[in-house]
C-alpha positions in Angstrom: -36.3 15.6 -37.0 -33.4 17.9 -37.6 -31.8 16.9 -34.3 -32.1 13.2 -35.2 -30.7 13.8 -38.7 -27.7 15.7 -37.2 -27.1 12.8 -34.8 -27.2 10.3 -37.6 -24.7 12.3 -39.7 -22.4 12.6 -36.7 -22.5 8.9 -36.0 -21.7 8.0 -39.6 -18.9 10.6 -39.7 -17.5 9.0 -36.5 -17.5 5.6 -38.0 -16.0 6.9 -41.2 -13.1 8.5 -39.4 -12.6 5.4 -37.3 -12.3 3.2 -40.4 -9.7 5.6 -41.8 -7.4 4.8 -38.9 -4.8 2.5 -40.7 -3.5 5.0 -43.3 -3.6 7.8 -40.7 -1.6 5.7 -38.3 0.9 4.7 -41.0 1.2 8.4 -42.1 2.1 9.5 -38.6 4.6 6.7 -38.1 6.1 7.4 -41.5 6.7 11.0 -40.3 8.1 9.8 -36.9 5.1 11.5 -35.2 4.9 8.9 -32.5 2.8 10.9 -30.1 0.1 11.5 -32.7 0.3 7.8 -33.8 -0.1 6.6 -30.3 -3.1 8.9 -29.7 -4.7 7.7 -32.9 -4.1 4.0 -32.0 -5.7 4.6 -28.6 -8.7 6.3 -30.2 -9.1 3.4 -32.7 -9.0 0.8 -30.0 -11.4 2.6 -27.6 -13.8 3.8 -30.3 -13.9 0.4 -32.0 -14.9 -1.3 -28.8 -16.7 1.0 -26.3 -17.7 3.2 -29.2 -19.6 0.4 -31.0 -17.5 0.2 -34.2 -16.7 3.9 -34.1 -20.3 5.1 -34.1 -19.6 6.8 -30.8 -16.5 8.7 -29.7 -15.6 7.9 -26.1 -11.9 8.5 -26.9 -12.6 12.3 -27.1 -14.3 12.1 -23.7 -11.2 10.3 -22.4 -9.0 13.1 -23.6 -7.4 11.5 -26.6 -6.8 14.1 -29.3 -7.6 13.7 -33.0 -4.6 14.1 -35.3 -5.6 13.8 -38.9 -3.0 12.9 -41.5 -2.8 11.0 -44.7 -0.2 9.2 -46.8 0.1 12.2 -49.2 1.4 14.2 -46.2 3.8 11.5 -45.4 5.2 11.6 -48.9 5.4 15.4 -48.6 7.5 14.8 -45.5 9.7 12.6 -47.6 10.1 15.4 -50.1 8.2 13.6 -52.9 7.1 16.4 -55.3 3.3 16.7 -55.7 3.2 16.8 -59.5 0.5 18.6 -61.5 -3.0 19.3 -60.4 -5.4 16.6 -61.5 -9.1 15.9 -61.3 -9.5 12.1 -61.2 -12.6 9.9 -61.4 -13.7 8.8 -57.9 -10.7 10.5 -56.2 -11.6 14.0 -57.4 -9.1 16.9 -57.2 -5.7 15.6 -56.4 -2.2 15.3 -57.7 0.0 12.2 -58.5 1.6 12.1 -55.0 -1.7 12.2 -53.2 -3.4 9.9 -55.6 -0.8 7.2 -54.9 -1.4 7.8 -51.2 -5.2 7.5 -51.7 -4.8 4.2 -53.5 -2.5 2.8 -50.8 -5.0 4.0 -48.2 -7.8 2.1 -50.0 -5.8 -1.1 -49.7 -5.6 -0.5 -45.9 -9.4 -0.4 -45.6 -10.2 -2.7 -42.7 -13.5 -3.8 -44.3 -11.5 -5.4 -47.1 -10.2 -8.0 -44.6 -13.5 -8.7 -42.8 -15.5 -10.0 -45.7 -17.7 -6.9 -45.6 -18.9 -5.5 -49.0 -17.1 -2.2 -49.1 -18.9 -0.4 -51.9 -22.3 0.1 -50.1 -20.6 1.3 -47.0 -18.4 3.7 -49.0 -21.4 5.1 -50.9 -23.2 5.6 -47.5 -20.2 7.5 -46.2 -20.0 9.6 -49.3 -23.6 10.6 -49.2 -23.3 11.5 -45.6 -20.2 13.6 -46.2 -21.8 15.3 -49.1 -24.9 16.1 -47.0 -22.7 17.6 -44.3 -20.9 19.9 -46.8 -24.0 20.8 -48.8 -24.1 24.4 -47.6 -20.4 24.9 -48.3 -20.9 23.6 -51.8 -24.0 25.6 -52.5 -22.3 28.8 -51.4 -19.2 28.1 -53.4 -21.1 27.5 -56.6 -23.2 30.7 -56.0 -20.2 32.9 -55.3 -17.4 31.5 -57.6 -17.0 33.0 -61.0 -15.3 29.8 -62.2 -16.1 26.8 -59.9 -13.2 24.8 -61.3 -10.7 27.5 -60.5 -12.3 28.0 -57.1 -11.9 24.3 -56.2 -8.3 24.3 -57.5 -7.3 27.4 -55.5 -9.2 26.3 -52.4 -7.4 22.9 -52.6 -4.0 24.6 -52.7 -4.8 27.1 -50.0 -6.1 24.5 -47.5 -3.6 21.7 -48.3 -0.4 23.7 -48.5 -0.1 24.5 -44.7 -0.3 20.8 -43.8 2.2 19.5 -46.4 4.6 22.4 -45.6 4.3 21.7 -41.9 5.0 18.1 -42.5 8.2 18.9 -44.5 9.4 21.5 -42.0 8.9 19.4 -38.8 12.1 17.8 -37.6 12.1 14.0 -37.6 10.5 12.7 -34.5 9.2 16.1 -33.4 5.6 16.1 -32.3 3.2 18.9 -33.0 1.3 18.0 -29.8 -1.6 19.8 -31.3 -4.5 18.2 -33.2 -4.9 19.5 -36.8 -7.7 22.0 -37.4 -10.4 20.2 -39.3 -13.3 21.2 -41.5 -16.8 19.8 -41.5 -15.5 16.5 -42.8 -13.0 16.0 -40.0 -10.0 16.3 -42.2 -7.5 19.0 -43.0 -8.5 19.0 -46.6 -11.8 20.9 -46.4 -13.7 22.7 -47.9 -15.8 19.9 -49.3 -17.0 19.8 -52.9 -17.1 16.2 -54.0 -20.4 14.3 -54.0 -21.5 10.8 -53.7 -18.9 9.5 -56.1 -16.4 9.3 -53.3 -14.2 6.3 -53.1 -15.3 3.9 -50.4 -11.8 3.0 -49.6 -10.7 6.5 -48.9 -13.5 7.2 -46.4 -13.3 10.9 -47.3 -16.1 11.7 -49.7 -14.6 15.1 -50.5 -12.0 16.6 -52.7 -8.5 16.6 -51.3 -7.6 20.2 -51.2 -3.9 19.4 -51.4 -0.7 20.8 -52.7 
């Protein structure tokens, strides 16, 4: 039962990441990270076809690396200031720069252009992401003196290296190295947001961003 449950979680996480391709691709192109963009394009095409709409991940077996990115990182590369720390409905912990990126990312949701009802799929992804991060959240709530402060500080600590790296990388220079990801497959872990995640963002977790 546990093995089957883990397999289901993994398949849903694969599909979620696959559907998050458009803003990820745009973010890499916007930073002139063409190697990463090409790898992500190849992954999307392969996983969407042979991987049965992204449920499986033949692209990894084919040697195509994962390079997570988002529009907030692209804006950071463009030296857009983050603005103040915010906790927003649906989006969770964020800031004005990343919130705008999230909203633009929602508009790139492929399901919006296929006639598919987005909300149930987004809720399913959010529940799955929350389940994957349940132990992290439970431990954080048990150990943190002030959970709000913990989330805010964790967000800054995990987000800052990625936005700083985006700003520091010369235009057109490739990192040639996939980002280190948390349980959610994104450089914004740890996860603390529940099933209120936005279906268009395909994240289901707080953006630990700076």
